[in-house]
C-alpha positions as CSV (number, residue, x, y, z in Angstrom):
1,M,-64.9,2.9,-14.8
2,P,-62.7,5.6,-12.6
3,E,-63.4,3.3,-9.6
4,K,-62.2,0.2,-11.5
5,F,-59.2,1.9,-12.9
6,T,-58.3,3.1,-9.4
7,E,-58.6,-0.5,-8.0
8,N,-56.6,-2.1,-10.6
9,W,-53.8,0.9,-10.1
10,Q,-53.9,0.1,-6.3
11,K,-53.4,-3.7,-7.1
12,K,-50.6,-2.7,-9.4
13,D,-48.8,-0.5,-7.2
14,K,-49.2,-3.1,-4.3
15,S,-47.8,-5.8,-6.5
16,S,-44.6,-3.7,-7.5
17,A,-43.9,-2.8,-3.7
18,S,-44.0,-6.5,-3.0
19,E,-41.7,-7.6,-6.0
20,R,-39.4,-4.9,-4.9
21,L,-39.4,-6.2,-1.1
22,R,-38.7,-9.7,-2.7
23,E,-35.9,-8.5,-4.6
24,Q,-34.4,-6.9,-1.5
25,V,-34.5,-9.9,0.4
26,A,-33.8,-12.5,-2.3
27,P,-31.7,-10.7,-5.0
28,P,-31.7,-11.5,-8.4
29,P,-29.4,-14.3,-9.6
30,P,-26.5,-12.1,-10.7
31,M,-26.1,-10.4,-7.6
32,K,-26.3,-13.8,-5.4
33,E,-23.4,-14.9,-8.0
34,R,-21.4,-11.9,-7.4
35,L,-21.6,-12.5,-3.7
36,E,-20.6,-16.1,-4.1
37,T,-17.9,-15.1,-6.3
38,A,-16.3,-12.6,-3.6
39,K,-16.7,-15.4,-1.0
40,R,-15.0,-18.3,-3.2
41,K,-12.1,-15.6,-4.1
42,L,-11.6,-14.5,-0.4
43,S,-11.4,-17.9,0.8
44,E,-8.8,-18.6,-1.9
45,E,-6.6,-15.8,-0.9
46,I,-7.1,-17.1,2.7
47,T,-5.8,-20.2,1.8
48,Q,-3.0,-18.5,-0.2
49,L,-1.7,-16.4,2.6
50,N,-1.8,-19.4,4.6
51,R,0.4,-21.3,2.6
52,I,2.7,-18.4,2.3
53,N,3.0,-18.0,5.5
54,D,3.9,-21.4,6.4
55,K,7.0,-21.3,3.8
56,L,8.0,-17.7,5.3
57,N,8.0,-19.4,8.8
58,Q,10.2,-22.4,7.7
59,K,12.6,-19.9,5.8
60,D,12.4,-17.9,8.9
61,K,13.4,-20.8,11.2
62,T,16.4,-21.6,8.8
63,L,17.6,-18.1,8.5
64,Y,17.5,-17.6,12.3
65,G,19.5,-20.8,12.9
66,Q,22.0,-19.3,10.6
67,V,22.4,-16.5,12.5
68,V,23.0,-18.3,15.6
69,K,25.4,-20.6,13.8
70,A,27.2,-17.4,12.2
71,Y,27.7,-15.6,15.9
72,E,28.6,-18.6,17.6
73,E,31.6,-19.2,15.1
74,H,32.2,-15.4,15.5
75,D,31.5,-14.6,11.9
76,N,30.0,-11.3,12.7
77,A,30.1,-9.9,9.1
78,R,28.0,-13.0,8.1
79,A,26.0,-12.6,11.1
80,Q,24.8,-8.9,10.4
81,S,24.0,-9.9,7.0
82,L,21.6,-12.8,7.6
83,A,20.0,-10.6,10.6
84,S,19.3,-8.0,8.2
85,E,17.9,-10.2,5.6
86,L,16.1,-12.0,8.5
87,A,14.6,-8.6,9.5
88,E,13.1,-8.0,6.0
89,L,11.5,-11.5,6.0
90,R,9.7,-10.7,9.3
91,K,8.2,-7.7,7.7
92,V,6.8,-9.7,5.3
93,E,5.9,-12.2,7.2
94,S,4.2,-10.0,9.9
95,R,2.2,-8.5,6.9
96,T,0.8,-11.8,5.5
97,Q,-0.1,-12.8,8.9
98,Y,-2.1,-9.7,9.5
99,G,-3.7,-9.9,6.1
100,K,-4.7,-13.7,6.8
101,Y,-6.3,-12.8,9.9
102,A,-8.2,-10.0,8.8
103,L,-9.5,-11.7,5.6
104,E,-10.4,-14.7,7.9
105,R,-12.7,-12.3,9.9
106,A,-14.0,-10.8,6.8
107,Y,-15.0,-13.9,5.4
108,T,-16.8,-15.2,8.6
109,K,-18.3,-11.7,8.7
110,I,-20.1,-12.5,5.5
111,E,-20.7,-16.2,6.0
112,V,-22.6,-15.6,9.1
113,A,-25.2,-13.1,7.7
114,K,-28.4,-14.7,7.9
115,D,-30.2,-12.8,5.0
116,Y,-29.2,-10.8,1.8
117,G,-29.8,-7.7,4.2
118,D,-27.5,-8.5,6.9
119,M,-24.9,-9.7,4.1
120,V,-25.1,-6.3,2.3
121,A,-24.5,-4.5,5.7
122,A,-21.4,-6.7,6.1
123,M,-20.1,-6.1,2.8
124,V,-19.4,-2.7,3.8
125,P,-16.8,-3.2,6.4
126,V,-15.6,-6.1,4.7
127,G,-14.9,-4.1,1.6
128,Q,-12.9,-1.7,3.7
129,I,-11.1,-4.5,5.2
130,V,-9.8,-6.0,1.7
131,K,-8.7,-2.4,0.8
132,N,-6.6,-2.0,4.0
133,V,-5.2,-5.6,3.5
134,K,-4.4,-5.1,-0.2
135,S,-2.7,-1.7,0.7
136,A,-0.6,-3.6,3.4
137,L,0.4,-6.6,1.1
138,V,1.0,-4.8,-2.5
139,D,4.8,-4.3,-2.0
140,F,5.7,-8.0,-0.8
141,L,2.9,-9.8,-2.5
142,P,1.7,-8.1,-5.5
143,S,-0.1,-11.0,-7.1
144,T,-2.6,-11.4,-3.7
145,S,-2.9,-7.4,-4.0
146,N,-4.3,-7.9,-7.3
147,A,-6.5,-10.8,-6.4
148,L,-8.0,-8.7,-3.5
149,G,-8.4,-5.8,-6.0
150,E,-11.0,-7.8,-8.2
151,I,-12.5,-9.0,-4.8
152,D,-13.0,-5.5,-4.2
153,A,-14.4,-4.6,-7.2
154,I,-17.0,-7.1,-7.1
155,M,-18.5,-6.4,-4.0
156,S,-18.3,-2.6,-4.9
157,D,-20.3,-3.7,-8.1
158,T,-22.7,-5.6,-5.7
159,L,-23.3,-2.7,-3.3
160,V,-24.2,-0.6,-6.3
161,S,-26.5,-3.0,-7.4
162,F,-28.0,-3.1,-4.0
163,S,-28.5,0.7,-4.1
164,G,-30.4,0.4,-7.2
165,L,-32.8,-1.7,-6.1
166,T,-33.3,0.1,-2.7
167,N,-32.7,3.7,-3.7
168,E,-30.2,3.7,-0.8
169,T,-26.4,4.7,-1.1
170,P,-24.0,2.4,0.6
171,V,-21.7,4.0,3.0
172,L,-18.2,3.6,1.3
173,G,-16.0,6.4,3.0
174,P,-13.8,6.3,5.9
175,T,-13.3,2.7,7.8
176,S,-16.3,2.0,9.9
177,E,-15.7,1.2,13.4
178,D,-16.4,-2.4,12.8
179,A,-13.9,-2.7,10.1
180,E,-11.3,-0.9,12.4
181,K,-11.9,-3.4,15.1
182,I,-11.3,-6.2,13.1
183,L,-8.0,-4.7,11.5
184,S,-6.7,-3.7,15.1
185,E,-7.5,-7.3,16.4
186,A,-5.8,-8.8,13.4
187,A,-2.8,-6.6,14.0
188,I,-2.5,-7.6,17.7
189,I,-2.8,-11.4,16.8
190,A,-0.2,-11.3,14.0
191,E,2.0,-9.7,16.4
192,S,1.5,-12.1,19.2
193,K,1.8,-15.2,17.0
194,L,5.1,-14.1,15.3
195,K,6.6,-13.4,18.8
196,E,5.7,-16.7,20.0
197,K,7.0,-18.7,17.4
198,L,10.1,-16.2,16.3
199,P,12.1,-15.0,19.1
200,G,13.5,-11.5,18.7
201,S,10.4,-10.2,16.5
202,D,9.2,-6.7,16.8
203,V,6.8,-6.0,14.5
204,G,4.5,-3.8,16.3
205,E,3.3,-0.5,14.3
206,Q,4.9,-2.1,10.8
207,L,1.5,-4.1,10.4
208,R,-0.6,-0.8,10.1
209,M,1.4,1.2,8.2
């Protein structure tokens, strides 16, 4: 009798371990759904930032032309006023481009994950990137910032759920090296693109502030 009980217990324990492993590799539907929702919302915000950037670019070109015309007409007061408006516009545009490039890299990082474990590992730096972009856009694009807050909440909940399955605590502290690298690259690319298209741009460190 004891031997039979021990044998049944061992089978049950082995079965439970197998089930836990399967859950880690293939998570329950709610976790999968949250991941897909986060990816969809991330894609939507990238598209939205791209639209906003195109509009800002057109407005920038118009303002820049008006500044040049005002100087040609020796209307220095109007030229100075338009130049100030253009400078403020370029702050918004630089942050928008920065956010777009950073989120694109974040989305790619999740998209290329081969399995659920890779996906969860990717979500930590992605969550940090989303927080940083949210902070960069909050003063200029509050609706986008709010949407990014929702994405961050979804990913944080997913990571918490994962930690419940694995008994491992995800690292949610200071920005990881991976996230920092992506954010730095996004700042460099955004500055470079803006300088190529818009003469006189000097956006430098404003992106990371």
